[in-house]
C-alpha positions in Angstrom: -40.9 112.4 37.7 -44.3 113.8 36.7 -43.4 113.3 33.1 -42.7 109.6 33.7 -45.9 109.1 35.5 -47.9 110.8 32.5 -46.0 108.6 30.0 -46.8 105.4 31.9 -50.4 106.3 32.2 -50.6 107.1 28.6 -49.1 103.8 27.6 -51.4 102.0 30.1 -54.5 103.7 28.4 -53.2 102.7 25.0 -52.7 99.1 26.0 -56.1 99.0 27.7 -57.8 100.5 24.7 -56.1 98.0 22.4 -57.4 95.2 24.6 -61.0 96.5 24.6 -60.9 96.8 20.7 -59.5 93.3 20.4 -62.2 91.9 22.8 -65.0 93.6 20.9 -63.8 92.4 17.5 -63.4 88.8 18.8 -66.9 88.9 20.3 -68.4 90.2 17.0 -66.6 88.1 14.4 -65.0 85.4 16.5 -64.6 82.1 14.7 -65.6 83.7 11.3 -62.5 85.9 11.5 -60.2 83.0 12.3 -61.6 81.0 9.5 -61.3 83.8 6.9 -57.7 84.6 8.1 -56.8 80.9 8.0 -58.0 80.6 4.4 -56.5 83.8 3.1 -53.1 83.3 4.7 -52.4 79.7 4.0 -48.8 79.8 2.8 -46.0 80.8 5.1 -44.6 83.5 2.7 -48.1 85.2 2.4 -48.5 85.0 6.2 -45.1 86.6 6.7 -45.7 89.4 4.4 -49.2 90.0 5.8 -47.6 90.1 9.4 -45.1 92.7 8.3 -47.8 94.8 6.7 -50.1 94.6 9.8 -47.2 95.3 12.1 -46.2 98.4 10.2 -49.8 99.7 10.2 -50.3 99.0 14.0 -46.9 100.6 14.9 -47.6 103.7 12.9 -51.1 104.2 14.3 -49.7 103.6 17.9 -47.0 106.2 17.2 -49.6 108.6 15.9 -51.8 108.0 18.9 -48.9 108.7 21.3 -48.0 111.9 19.5 -51.6 113.2 19.6 -51.7 112.4 23.4 -48.6 114.4 24.1 -49.4 117.4 21.7 
């Protein structure tokens, strides 16, 4: 039971940290970031490939963070 509570709290901290980083980036870059992303990923095929790449990076960094938390 204690392990489940520790896992839940670790996931909650990871989600909260991700939210804080997203909020900070949006405050700093905001509309400029949206404009740049809109121009650079104009075609659906490029947007799809960029989404796959970003997803792979985010998942691997999240997995690394969870491993570091538990080790």
